[in-house]
C-alpha positions as CSV (number, residue, x, y, z in Angstrom):
1,M,13.9,-69.8,27.0
2,S,16.9,-69.0,24.8
3,L,18.7,-65.7,24.5
4,R,17.4,-65.4,20.9
5,A,13.7,-65.7,22.1
6,V,14.3,-63.1,24.8
7,A,15.8,-60.7,22.2
8,C,12.9,-61.2,19.9
9,R,10.4,-60.4,22.6
10,L,12.4,-57.4,24.0
11,G,13.4,-56.0,20.6
12,P,10.2,-53.9,20.0
13,I,10.2,-52.7,23.6
14,L,13.9,-51.7,23.3
15,L,13.2,-49.9,20.1
16,I,10.4,-47.9,21.7
17,V,12.5,-47.0,24.7
18,L,15.4,-45.9,22.4
19,A,13.0,-43.7,20.4
20,V,11.6,-42.0,23.5
21,V,15.1,-41.3,24.8
22,T,16.2,-39.9,21.5
23,A,13.1,-37.7,21.3
24,A,13.8,-36.4,24.8
25,L,17.4,-35.6,23.9
26,F,16.4,-33.7,20.8
27,A,13.7,-31.7,22.7
28,T,16.3,-30.8,25.3
29,L,19.2,-30.0,23.1
30,L,17.6,-28.3,20.1
31,P,16.3,-25.2,21.9
32,G,19.8,-24.7,23.4
33,A,21.4,-25.1,20.0
34,R,19.1,-22.5,18.6
35,R,20.0,-20.1,21.4
36,V,23.7,-20.6,20.6
37,A,23.2,-20.0,16.9
38,L,21.3,-16.8,17.6
39,A,23.9,-15.7,20.1
40,D,26.6,-16.0,17.4
41,S,24.6,-13.9,14.9
42,C,23.3,-11.4,17.4
43,P,25.9,-10.3,20.0
44,A,24.7,-9.5,23.5
45,S,26.2,-6.0,23.2
46,G,25.3,-3.7,20.4
47,P,22.0,-3.2,18.5
48,P,19.2,-5.7,19.0
49,C,18.6,-8.3,16.3
50,P,15.5,-8.0,14.1
51,A,14.6,-11.7,14.7
52,N,11.3,-11.5,12.9
53,A,12.4,-9.5,9.9
54,F,10.8,-10.5,6.6
55,I,10.7,-9.6,2.9
56,S,8.0,-10.1,0.3
57,L,7.8,-9.8,-3.5
58,S,5.1,-8.2,-5.7
59,V,5.4,-11.2,-8.1
60,T,6.8,-14.6,-7.4
61,A,7.5,-15.8,-11.0
62,G,8.5,-14.2,-14.2
63,G,11.1,-13.8,-17.0
64,P,14.5,-12.2,-17.0
65,S,13.1,-8.7,-17.5
66,T,10.4,-8.9,-14.9
67,D,10.2,-5.9,-12.5
68,I,10.0,-7.2,-9.0
69,L,8.9,-4.8,-6.1
70,V,10.5,-5.9,-2.8
71,S,9.0,-4.8,0.5
72,G,10.1,-5.8,4.0
73,G,9.3,-5.3,7.7
74,Q,10.4,-5.7,11.3
75,F,13.9,-4.5,10.6
76,L,15.7,-2.1,12.9
77,A,14.6,1.6,12.3
78,G,17.0,3.2,9.7
79,Q,18.8,-0.1,9.0
80,S,20.4,-0.1,5.5
81,M,20.8,-3.4,3.6
82,S,21.6,-4.9,0.2
83,L,19.1,-7.1,-1.6
84,Y,20.8,-10.0,-3.2
85,W,19.9,-12.8,-5.6
86,D,20.9,-16.3,-4.2
87,S,24.3,-15.1,-2.9
88,P,25.6,-11.9,-1.2
89,S,27.9,-11.4,-4.2
90,K,24.9,-11.0,-6.6
91,V,23.4,-7.7,-5.4
92,V,20.2,-6.6,-7.2
93,G,19.3,-3.6,-5.1
94,S,19.4,-1.9,-1.7
95,A,16.9,-0.6,0.9
96,T,16.8,1.4,4.1
97,A,14.2,0.7,6.7
98,D,12.0,3.6,7.8
99,G,11.5,4.7,11.4
100,H,9.2,1.7,11.9
101,G,11.6,-0.8,10.4
102,N,9.8,-1.2,7.1
103,F,10.7,-0.5,3.4
104,N,8.4,-0.7,0.4
105,N,8.4,-1.2,-3.3
106,V,12.2,-1.4,-4.0
107,K,12.3,-2.2,-7.7
108,V,14.7,-5.0,-8.7
109,K,15.1,-7.4,-11.7
110,P,16.4,-11.0,-11.7
111,F,20.2,-11.3,-11.7
112,A,21.4,-11.2,-15.4
113,G,22.4,-14.6,-16.9
114,E,20.7,-16.8,-14.3
115,R,19.1,-20.1,-15.3
116,P,15.4,-20.6,-15.1
117,G,14.2,-22.2,-11.8
118,L,13.7,-21.4,-8.1
119,H,15.8,-18.5,-6.7
120,H,15.9,-16.4,-3.6
121,I,15.9,-12.7,-3.1
122,C,17.4,-11.9,0.4
123,A,18.2,-9.0,2.7
124,S,21.9,-8.8,3.7
125,V,21.3,-8.1,7.4
126,T,20.6,-10.6,10.2
127,P,18.6,-12.8,10.1
128,Q,18.9,-12.6,6.3
129,P,15.2,-13.1,5.4
130,C,14.5,-14.3,1.9
131,A,11.6,-14.6,-0.5
132,Q,11.3,-17.1,-3.4
133,F,11.1,-16.2,-7.0
134,V,10.7,-18.7,-9.9
135,L,12.7,-17.5,-12.9
136,Q,11.0,-18.5,-16.2
137,S,12.7,-18.8,-19.5
138,S,12.3,-16.0,-22.1
139,P,9.5,-16.7,-24.5
140,T,10.8,-17.9,-27.9
141,P,9.5,-15.6,-30.7
142,T,7.1,-17.3,-33.0
143,P,7.7,-16.5,-36.7
144,S,4.8,-14.9,-38.3
145,A,3.2,-16.4,-41.4
146,A,4.6,-15.1,-44.7
147,A,2.2,-12.8,-46.5
148,T,0.6,-14.3,-49.6
149,P,0.4,-11.9,-52.5
150,S,-3.1,-11.3,-53.7
151,E,-3.9,-11.9,-57.4
152,S,-3.8,-8.7,-59.4
153,P,-4.2,-8.3,-63.1
154,S,-1.0,-8.1,-65.1
155,P,-0.6,-4.9,-67.2
156,D,-0.9,-6.7,-70.5
157,Q,-4.4,-8.1,-69.8
158,S,-7.3,-6.2,-71.1
159,P,-10.8,-6.4,-69.9
160,T,-13.1,-8.7,-71.8
161,P,-15.9,-6.9,-73.6
162,S,-19.3,-7.5,-72.2
163,E,-22.4,-7.8,-74.4
164,S,-24.6,-4.8,-74.4
165,P,-28.3,-5.4,-74.3
166,T,-30.1,-5.7,-77.6
167,P,-33.4,-3.8,-77.8
168,I,-36.4,-6.1,-78.5
169,P,-39.3,-4.6,-80.3
170,I,-42.6,-4.8,-78.6
171,P,-45.5,-5.4,-81.0
172,G,-48.0,-2.6,-81.2
173,R,-45.7,0.1,-80.0
174,R,-43.8,2.4,-82.2
175,Q,-40.1,2.6,-81.8
176,T,-38.5,6.0,-81.0
177,A,-34.9,6.8,-81.4
178,S,-33.2,8.0,-78.3
179,T,-30.8,10.8,-78.4
């Protein structure tokens, strides 16, 4: 049997073995990588991290002047944060979590001058939770139809005289003059 024939027969087996080894490495390394990432954002000393913090929006799509009510939960009690549009430099509001780590109905608007499309409103504190908002373009005003003037008589027109009824004598009856 030639080397080429052996490679053709073992090729699929080697591919499967390689896939299993790769999967095992990913399963082993990824949880560790996640712990390292969380350790960088949440130091061991100091306040705990609100790992499950979230925000939600009252509406998920609208135009540039849409009022959006932002609510959030599972933050640290009394934690203050900025609410930003796509980037921490585009602040659209701020919130402070209550004693239970929640805040409700903070009114914001889309960041001025943004293009239509998918955007994110996020909290500025770790883990920086976000919610999606689809910015729609402003409606283009539709011109109204021009009013058509109605026909009105011109001042120089005079009404046409109508014929008045002519009395017809009835035979056998005497005519009386009316006053």
